[in-house]
FIKOLDO-989396 format. One line per field, with one value per residue (C-alpha): residue number from 1; residue in one letter; x, y, z. Coordinates in pm, 1 decimal. Example, Ala and Ser with C-alpha at 12.3 -4.5 7.8 and 13.67 -1.06 7.14 Angstrom:
2
nr = (1/2) $
rest = (A/S) $
east = (1230.0/1367.0) $
north = (-450.0/-106.0) $
up = (780.0/714.0) $
This chain:
292
nr = (1/2/3/4/5/6/7/8/9/10/11/12/13/14/15/16/17/18/19/20/21/22/23/24/25/26/27/28/29/30/31/32/33/34/35/36/37/38/39/40/41/42/43/44/45/46/47/48/49/50/51/52/53/54/55/56/57/58/59/60/61/62/63/64/65/66/67/68/69/70/71/72/73/74/75/76/77/78/79/80/81/82/83/84/85/86/87/88/89/90/91/92/93/94/95/96/97/98/99/100/101/102/103/104/105/106/107/108/109/110/111/112/113/114/115/116/117/118/119/120/121/122/123/124/125/126/127/128/129/130/131/132/133/134/135/136/137/138/139/140/141/142/143/144/145/146/147/148/149/150/151/152/153/154/155/156/157/158/159/160/161/162/163/164/165/166/167/168/169/170/171/172/173/174/175/176/177/178/179/180/181/182/183/184/185/186/187/188/189/190/191/192/193/194/195/196/197/198/199/200/201/202/203/204/205/206/207/208/209/210/211/212/213/214/215/216/217/218/219/220/221/222/223/224/225/226/227/228/229/230/231/232/233/234/235/236/237/238/239/240/241/242/243/244/245/246/247/248/249/250/251/252/253/254/255/256/257/258/259/260/261/262/263/264/265/266/267/268/269/270/271/272/273/274/275/276/277/278/279/280/281/282/283/284/285/286/287/288/289/290/291/292) $
rest = (M/S/I/L/Q/N/K/I/D/F/A/L/I/F/T/A/T/N/A/N/P/N/G/D/P/L/G/G/N/R/P/R/T/T/S/D/G/F/G/E/V/S/D/V/C/L/K/R/K/M/R/N/R/L/L/A/E/G/K/D/I/F/V/R/V/Q/E/D/L/E/A/E/G/Y/A/H/L/T/E/K/F/K/K/N/I/D/E/K/K/K/K/S/E/K/F/K/D/V/C/E/R/W/F/D/V/R/A/F/G/Q/V/F/A/I/S/G/T/K/K/S/K/R/T/D/S/D/D/S/A/E/S/T/D/A/V/S/L/G/V/R/G/P/V/T/I/Q/S/A/F/S/V/E/P/V/V/I/E/S/N/Q/I/V/K/S/V/S/G/E/A/P/K/T/E/G/G/K/S/S/D/T/M/G/M/K/H/R/V/A/G/K/A/V/Y/A/T/Y/G/S/I/S/P/Q/L/A/E/K/T/G/F/S/D/E/D/A/E/A/V/K/N/A/L/A/T/L/F/E/G/D/E/S/S/A/R/P/S/G/S/M/E/V/V/K/L/I/W/F/K/H/N/S/K/N/G/Q/Y/P/S/A/K/V/H/R/S/V/K/A/R/F/D/K/D/N/D/V/V/D/V/T/I/D/K/L/E/G/L/E/P/E/I/I/E/G) $
east = (7.8/132.5/130.3/-153.2/78.9/-164.3/-383.7/-742.4/-1067.4/-1359.2/-1770.6/-2066.3/-2385.2/-2703.2/-3066.0/-3257.5/-3637.0/-3826.7/-3546.1/-3312.6/-2972.3/-2779.8/-2926.2/-2812.7/-2762.6/-2715.3/-3037.8/-3290.0/-3160.3/-3307.0/-3142.9/-2821.4/-2863.6/-2630.8/-2729.7/-2898.9/-3103.0/-2884.9/-2880.9/-2545.6/-2417.7/-2104.1/-1744.7/-1773.2/-2094.5/-2013.8/-1649.3/-1851.9/-2062.3/-1764.5/-1565.5/-1952.8/-1900.1/-1579.1/-1633.8/-1904.7/-1646.7/-1409.7/-1176.1/-1032.1/-1153.4/-1005.5/-1287.2/-1590.9/-1906.4/-1959.8/-2158.0/-1962.3/-1632.0/-1805.3/-1899.0/-1488.2/-1399.8/-1307.4/-1455.9/-1308.6/-1052.5/-740.2/-768.5/-791.9/-502.4/-355.5/-419.3/-268.3/-0.7/324.8/436.8/761.7/828.9/931.8/744.2/852.7/732.9/398.6/294.8/389.3/223.3/-149.1/-155.7/-120.3/-349.3/-625.7/-788.2/-939.1/-624.9/-428.3/-720.0/-815.3/-525.4/-592.7/-451.9/-353.4/-317.8/-368.0/-235.6/-14.2/105.8/401.4/590.1/904.8/1041.6/1386.8/1577.1/1873.8/2082.2/1857.7/1928.1/1664.4/1370.5/981.5/876.3/527.7/297.3/177.0/134.2/106.9/101.8/-47.2/-142.1/-239.3/-441.2/-452.7/-798.3/-1027.1/-1425.4/-1591.7/-1954.2/-2207.8/-2424.6/-2772.8/-2780.2/-3081.7/-3240.1/-3425.5/-3720.4/-3751.6/-4093.7/-4149.5/-4386.1/-4471.2/-4488.3/-4620.1/-4414.1/-4629.7/-4401.2/-4282.2/-3982.6/-4146.1/-4394.0/-4727.3/-4843.2/-5082.6/-5071.3/-5205.7/-5243.5/-5093.6/-4759.8/-4800.2/-4709.0/-4390.8/-4429.9/-4112.7/-4036.8/-3958.3/-3750.0/-3715.5/-3586.6/-3896.5/-3969.9/-3618.6/-3314.4/-3002.7/-2664.7/-2303.6/-1963.2/-1619.1/-1295.8/-926.7/-660.3/-294.6/-32.9/218.9/7.8/-48.7/346.5/357.8/81.9/122.1/-248.6/-241.4/-419.6/-646.6/-734.8/-859.3/-1060.0/-1229.9/-1301.3/-1482.7/-1671.5/-1758.1/-1921.4/-2063.3/-2247.5/-2268.6/-2647.3/-2620.8/-2730.2/-2760.1/-3144.5/-3313.7/-3620.7/-3471.8/-3344.3/-3580.2/-3475.4/-3459.4/-3468.4/-3120.3/-2981.3/-2636.4/-2697.8/-2361.0/-2015.6/-1730.9/-1430.6/-1103.9/-791.4/-471.8/-192.0/64.0/103.3/63.2/-177.2/-322.6/-522.4/-602.9/-845.4/-1066.9/-1102.7/-1157.0/-1457.3/-1606.1/-1645.7/-1879.6/-2250.8/-2576.8/-2896.9/-3250.3/-3558.8/-3844.4/-4090.1/-3929.8/-3808.9/-3462.7/-3125.8/-2926.8/-2513.5/-2316.4/-1898.8/-1719.1/-1457.2/-1116.6/-831.8/-660.3/-853.1/-1152.5/-1342.9/-1544.1/-1888.4/-2074.1/-2406.2/-2622.2) $
north = (-6.4/331.2/599.7/913.7/1151.3/1424.7/1643.4/1558.2/1809.5/1694.8/1838.3/1644.2/1745.4/1529.5/1562.9/1459.0/1442.9/1381.8/1211.5/1351.0/1268.9/1309.6/1318.4/1568.1/1344.4/1641.8/1776.0/1441.6/1346.0/1609.0/1682.3/1867.7/2254.7/2534.7/2851.4/3016.8/2732.6/2538.1/2225.5/1994.6/1640.0/1646.4/1496.2/1253.0/1104.4/1106.5/918.0/691.1/630.6/597.8/333.3/173.5/136.2/77.8/-236.0/-317.0/-307.5/-573.9/-319.5/-389.7/-107.6/-58.4/190.9/-41.7/-18.4/-213.2/-488.1/-509.5/-501.7/-808.2/-978.6/-959.7/-1151.5/-788.3/-653.4/-311.8/-161.8/-154.8/-536.1/-548.2/-323.2/-582.3/-868.1/-769.8/-516.8/-646.0/-480.2/-535.3/-381.5/-24.4/258.3/346.9/-55.5/-15.3/272.0/141.0/-194.6/25.5/197.2/-108.9/-305.1/-99.3/141.1/400.6/470.9/542.0/709.7/951.7/886.1/733.1/807.0/480.5/594.0/287.2/236.5/-27.0/-274.8/-309.7/-554.4/-509.0/-329.5/-165.5/-321.8/-264.1/-487.9/-398.4/21.1/-46.6/155.1/-2.8/-139.0/-155.7/-238.3/92.8/256.0/645.4/691.3/926.4/917.1/1220.4/1049.3/1246.8/1233.2/1513.8/1615.9/1890.3/1865.6/1884.0/2214.1/2263.1/2524.9/2679.4/2696.3/2397.5/2320.9/2067.5/1867.7/1692.1/1403.0/1205.9/864.2/558.3/224.4/-41.8/-274.8/-123.8/-267.9/-281.0/-534.6/-479.7/-336.8/-598.5/-961.4/-1015.7/-698.4/-462.5/-301.6/62.0/191.8/419.4/766.1/927.7/1192.6/1132.6/1466.6/1462.5/1798.5/1890.9/1794.3/1812.4/1955.5/1987.8/1920.8/2020.7/1905.7/1920.5/1803.5/1714.5/1405.8/1522.8/1371.7/1462.5/1299.2/982.3/941.9/895.2/626.8/446.3/592.8/462.6/572.8/278.7/371.9/735.5/553.3/347.8/689.9/821.8/526.8/521.3/890.5/834.7/595.0/666.5/589.0/260.1/56.6/295.6/279.7/305.6/432.7/789.8/747.7/534.0/375.2/642.7/950.1/991.9/1050.2/1140.4/1396.6/1501.6/1407.4/1671.4/1509.5/1744.9/1582.8/1808.8/1765.4/1775.7/1743.9/2128.1/2143.3/2429.0/2571.6/2621.4/2397.7/2684.2/2819.0/2509.5/2435.0/2789.9/2691.9/2464.8/2607.1/2398.3/2577.3/2407.3/2513.4/2420.2/2523.9/2243.7/2012.7/2001.5/2088.2/2291.2/2265.5/2502.3/2425.9/2764.4/2680.8/2645.8/2717.1/2380.0/2177.0/1976.3/1807.9/1444.3/1473.7/1203.0/1158.1/1025.5) $
up = (-25.4/-106.7/178.3/130.5/-114.1/-145.9/106.1/97.3/213.1/150.3/261.1/327.9/298.2/470.6/576.8/859.1/861.4/1144.1/1308.7/1622.1/1438.4/1738.0/2110.1/2408.5/2731.0/2921.2/2755.5/2780.8/2476.4/2278.0/1950.5/2006.2/1919.3/1903.9/2112.8/1782.8/1706.8/1425.7/1467.5/1560.0/1496.8/1703.8/1536.0/1792.2/1648.9/1284.4/1373.4/1561.8/1240.7/1021.8/1245.1/1229.8/821.5/844.5/1094.6/807.9/525.7/749.8/885.4/1183.1/1463.1/1853.2/1954.5/1973.7/2214.5/2477.6/2355.3/2045.0/2254.9/2520.9/2223.0/2101.2/2430.1/2579.6/2900.7/2799.3/2586.0/2864.9/2805.7/2444.4/2404.9/2632.3/2504.4/2139.8/2199.1/2342.7/2657.4/2624.0/2313.6/2245.6/2294.5/1883.3/1806.3/1989.2/1820.6/1459.9/1614.5/1679.7/1380.2/1174.8/1349.8/1376.5/1120.2/1338.0/1554.4/1214.0/1069.4/1360.5/1661.9/1979.9/2364.3/2537.1/2886.5/3010.4/3413.1/3503.8/3809.1/3965.3/3933.8/4066.6/4434.5/4444.2/4727.0/4913.0/4658.9/4355.2/4259.1/3970.9/3960.0/3978.9/3660.1/3563.6/3243.5/3235.9/2857.7/2776.0/2403.8/2192.4/1828.4/1615.9/1302.4/987.4/954.6/1095.1/1081.1/1199.1/1389.2/1169.6/1141.6/972.7/726.8/906.0/1229.0/1336.0/1524.8/1770.7/1833.6/2173.5/2212.0/2541.9/2521.0/2706.7/2778.1/2816.8/2942.6/3313.8/3494.3/3837.2/3966.8/4023.4/4360.8/4407.1/4356.4/3985.0/3957.0/3642.8/3641.2/3558.1/3251.5/3181.3/3069.8/2835.6/2599.3/2262.4/2047.3/1692.9/1455.6/1273.4/906.7/692.6/830.3/579.7/775.5/640.5/775.4/676.2/697.0/586.6/556.8/625.2/409.3/681.2/979.9/689.0/694.6/1072.6/1133.8/736.7/654.4/264.8/-59.3/-15.1/343.4/195.3/-19.4/244.1/446.4/158.9/112.9/441.3/412.6/142.7/339.0/631.9/750.0/596.3/857.7/1181.5/1202.0/1506.0/1684.8/1735.8/1320.5/1159.9/809.2/551.5/764.0/777.9/436.4/220.3/-19.0/-173.5/-86.8/-237.0/-261.4/-302.3/-363.4/-398.9/-605.6/-283.1/36.2/151.0/-92.8/-376.4/-123.9/276.6/368.3/523.5/176.8/59.0/273.1/215.4/-152.6/-65.8/27.1/85.5/98.9/104.3/-99.0/117.4/-150.7/-376.6/-100.1/-301.3/-184.8/-368.8/-307.0/-476.9/-554.9/-596.8/-884.5/-748.2/-1033.7/-1081.1/-784.7/-971.8/-674.4/-706.3/-626.7/-491.8/-492.5/-204.6) $
């Protein structure tokens, strides 16, 4: 595999229709919004969806949700690290191993801050320092993605729901458990979101991120919501409209990322239910446009 040699910028435009694209746990799982009412999907949420798509394509992913970790046979990420990486190796060798083994580590980076246990103690006859199996390893990945924001302020609808199955026993013998009340929130109607990102060849050299890896990231973005259905995001409610992929002709790129990202603008024509995406021309930099 050839290490990435060309800087890449990208823009992703997607829609949410009567769905909750990213609930805020500190706000009763209401869809995330900014202080001025624009919808938001966090970068962490987007990377989780990218990991899921990469996993579906057969890539080995380090950061998994708890139930997936347990299915792999690990109680937590620390155990997963220790069972796959030789603690006796030098730090540089561990760096290489984690990048080679796990796609998301060499793509997004990862901080391995793993506490250790004392293996030996200093004695009068031994002046060597105490040794542990602790690990402090930081990997800075070449792929970065911003939080997504809606192009217009969104309206949040909240509906009270009744859960007919209660987790508590009936108060009287032979009686019926009381129903549980709850709330369900969603973005009303259709909202258009835009996010932007980049891939750095300089950091790709350090982690071993290749051209083939960049293609995998592109495919993950283009199919971001496949297999992502839930009660909060019913099938078909989340849709990629366009992925605009800019491949520069050098490591440093012909244009700054901010200028490239500004060249892509999205607008929602509500009257005709059409998402208009315009791309300002940048001399010498032709984007690849992938329809959702």
